[in-house]
C-alpha positions as CSV (number, residue, x, y, z in Angstrom):
1,M,58.3,-50.8,106.2
2,T,57.0,-49.4,103.1
3,I,56.8,-51.1,99.6
4,L,56.9,-49.5,96.5
5,K,54.3,-51.2,94.1
6,I,54.8,-50.9,90.2
7,N,52.2,-51.4,88.3
8,Y,52.8,-51.7,84.4
9,L,50.0,-51.9,81.9
10,Y,50.9,-52.7,77.7
11,S,48.9,-50.7,75.7
12,F,49.5,-50.4,72.1
13,D,53.0,-50.1,70.9
14,K,53.7,-47.5,74.3
15,F,54.8,-49.0,77.5
16,Y,53.5,-47.1,80.6
17,I,54.5,-47.4,84.1
18,F,52.9,-46.2,86.8
19,A,54.3,-45.8,90.0
20,D,52.6,-44.5,93.7
21,L,54.2,-41.2,93.7
22,K,53.6,-40.4,97.3
23,I,55.7,-43.8,98.4
24,F,58.3,-43.0,95.9
25,S,59.2,-39.5,97.2
26,I,59.5,-40.7,100.1
27,L,62.0,-43.5,99.5
28,S,65.6,-42.9,100.3
29,K,67.6,-41.4,96.9
30,N,69.0,-45.1,96.9
31,L,66.3,-46.7,96.6
32,R,64.6,-44.7,94.3
33,G,67.6,-45.0,92.0
34,L,67.5,-48.5,91.9
35,C,63.8,-48.4,90.9
36,V,64.3,-46.1,88.3
37,K,66.9,-48.3,86.7
38,I,65.0,-51.6,87.2
39,I,61.6,-49.2,85.3
40,K,64.5,-49.0,82.9
41,K,65.8,-51.8,82.6
42,I,61.8,-53.5,82.2
43,M,61.5,-50.7,79.4
44,N,64.8,-51.4,77.4
45,K,63.9,-54.6,77.1
46,E,60.5,-54.3,75.7
47,I,62.8,-51.9,73.3
48,E,65.3,-54.9,72.5
49,N,62.6,-57.4,71.9
50,K,60.9,-54.6,69.5
51,L,64.4,-54.5,67.6
52,I,65.1,-57.8,67.4
53,H,61.6,-58.4,65.9
54,K,62.5,-56.5,63.1
55,N,65.8,-58.1,62.4
56,T,67.7,-55.4,64.0
57,K,70.7,-55.5,66.8
58,P,69.9,-54.3,69.8
59,T,72.6,-51.7,70.5
60,S,72.9,-49.0,73.3
61,M,72.5,-45.9,71.3
62,R,69.5,-47.8,69.0
63,I,67.8,-48.3,72.5
64,L,67.9,-44.8,73.4
65,V,67.1,-43.8,70.2
66,Y,63.3,-45.9,69.6
67,D,63.1,-45.0,73.5
68,F,63.3,-41.1,72.3
69,L,61.4,-41.8,69.5
70,S,58.8,-43.0,71.2
71,S,58.2,-40.8,73.5
72,Q,58.2,-38.1,70.5
73,Q,54.1,-36.8,69.6
74,V,55.2,-35.1,66.6
75,A,57.8,-35.9,63.6
76,T,61.5,-35.3,64.8
77,S,64.6,-34.3,63.0
78,L,68.2,-35.3,63.3
79,S,69.2,-32.3,64.3
80,E,66.5,-32.0,67.0
81,I,68.0,-35.4,67.9
82,E,71.3,-34.9,68.3
83,N,70.3,-31.9,70.9
84,H,68.4,-34.5,73.0
85,F,71.9,-36.2,73.0
86,E,74.3,-34.2,72.4
87,N,77.5,-36.0,73.5
88,A,76.3,-38.5,71.2
89,D,78.1,-38.9,67.3
90,R,76.2,-37.3,64.8
91,T,76.8,-39.7,62.4
92,T,76.0,-42.9,64.5
93,I,72.6,-41.4,65.0
94,Y,72.0,-40.9,61.2
95,R,73.2,-44.4,60.5
96,T,70.8,-45.6,63.4
97,L,68.0,-43.7,61.7
98,K,69.0,-45.5,58.2
99,T,69.0,-48.7,58.9
100,F,65.2,-48.2,61.5
101,E,64.0,-46.7,57.9
102,E,65.8,-49.5,56.2
103,K,63.7,-52.4,58.9
104,G,60.5,-50.9,58.9
105,I,61.1,-49.4,62.6
106,V,61.2,-45.6,61.7
107,H,59.3,-44.0,58.6
108,S,61.3,-40.7,56.9
109,I,58.8,-37.6,56.3
110,Q,60.3,-35.1,54.0
111,E,60.0,-31.3,55.2
112,N,61.6,-29.3,52.5
113,T,64.6,-29.6,53.3
114,T,64.8,-31.2,56.6
115,T,64.0,-35.1,56.6
116,K,62.0,-35.9,60.1
117,Y,61.5,-39.4,61.5
118,K,58.6,-41.3,63.4
119,L,58.1,-44.9,64.9
120,C,56.1,-47.3,62.4
121,H,53.5,-49.2,63.5
122,D,54.3,-53.1,64.0
123,D,53.4,-53.8,60.6
124,C,55.6,-52.4,58.8
125,D,58.5,-54.6,57.6
126,E,62.3,-54.4,55.4
127,K,60.0,-54.2,52.3
128,T,56.9,-52.6,53.2
129,H,56.6,-49.1,55.2
130,K,52.6,-49.1,56.0
131,D,52.6,-45.1,56.7
132,W,49.9,-44.6,53.7
133,H,48.4,-41.5,56.7
134,L,48.8,-38.2,55.9
135,H,51.9,-36.1,57.1
136,F,50.7,-32.7,58.2
137,Y,53.1,-29.7,59.0
138,C,51.9,-26.9,60.9
139,K,53.2,-23.4,59.4
140,I,52.7,-21.6,62.9
141,C,54.4,-24.1,65.8
142,K,56.6,-26.1,62.7
143,Q,55.7,-29.3,64.2
144,T,54.6,-32.6,61.7
145,T,52.2,-34.8,62.8
146,C,50.6,-38.0,61.4
147,K,47.2,-38.0,60.4
148,E,46.4,-41.4,60.3
149,D,42.3,-40.9,60.2
150,I,43.4,-39.7,56.9
151,S,44.8,-42.4,54.7
152,F,45.6,-44.0,51.4
153,P,43.2,-47.4,51.1
154,E,45.9,-50.0,51.7
155,S,42.9,-52.5,50.2
156,M,42.8,-51.4,46.7
157,K,43.3,-54.2,44.0
158,T,46.3,-53.2,41.6
159,D,48.2,-55.1,39.3
160,F,51.2,-53.6,40.7
161,R,53.0,-53.5,44.2
162,I,52.9,-50.4,46.2
163,D,55.8,-50.2,48.2
164,E,55.5,-46.1,50.1
165,I,53.4,-44.2,49.5
166,R,54.4,-40.0,50.8
167,L,51.2,-38.3,51.7
168,F,52.1,-34.7,52.6
169,A,50.0,-31.2,53.5
170,K,50.9,-28.1,55.0
171,G,48.4,-25.6,56.9
172,I,47.4,-24.7,60.8
173,C,47.3,-27.8,63.2
174,E,44.1,-27.7,65.1
175,N,46.2,-26.3,68.3
176,C,47.1,-23.1,66.3
177,L,43.8,-22.8,64.9
178,E,42.3,-22.9,68.5
179,T,44.7,-20.3,70.1
180,N,45.8,-18.0,66.9
181,F,42.1,-17.6,65.3
182,N,39.5,-17.6,68.4
């Protein structure tokens, strides 16, 4: 009898699950399906808790969109999210993103005529988005990334309150520089 041992590690705001692939591959199809359901249930509970913490009702679509955004390394547009959820209603996805933005779950990045979305850090909330870092658009690969090592100082003393700062730059990312210019 083979027992599938699932180890999980909580790191930053991502939930990583590691499974022994050798054992997983020899399990019956039904048992593999059950393991996948258990893993998804654990991950969905984490997402539900994050949404509740942000005063947002965890609907099925919100959980799916959050899960998708958490798997993205770059900022993602509405049409890219739509393509991933091909049978979902565009309006529902748009409303989900707007709710997420209002609740401090995602920050939006205006890129020419397109808006892209990236998950916020846990310390963002309804009043203040803390995405005070550079958003970088690569002219070659057309990807927008958050450059958190380049940021506006949060601790600056002022006699006014800053709720949001938008730092945006265009150029060529490190991957494209390495690939295209070396």
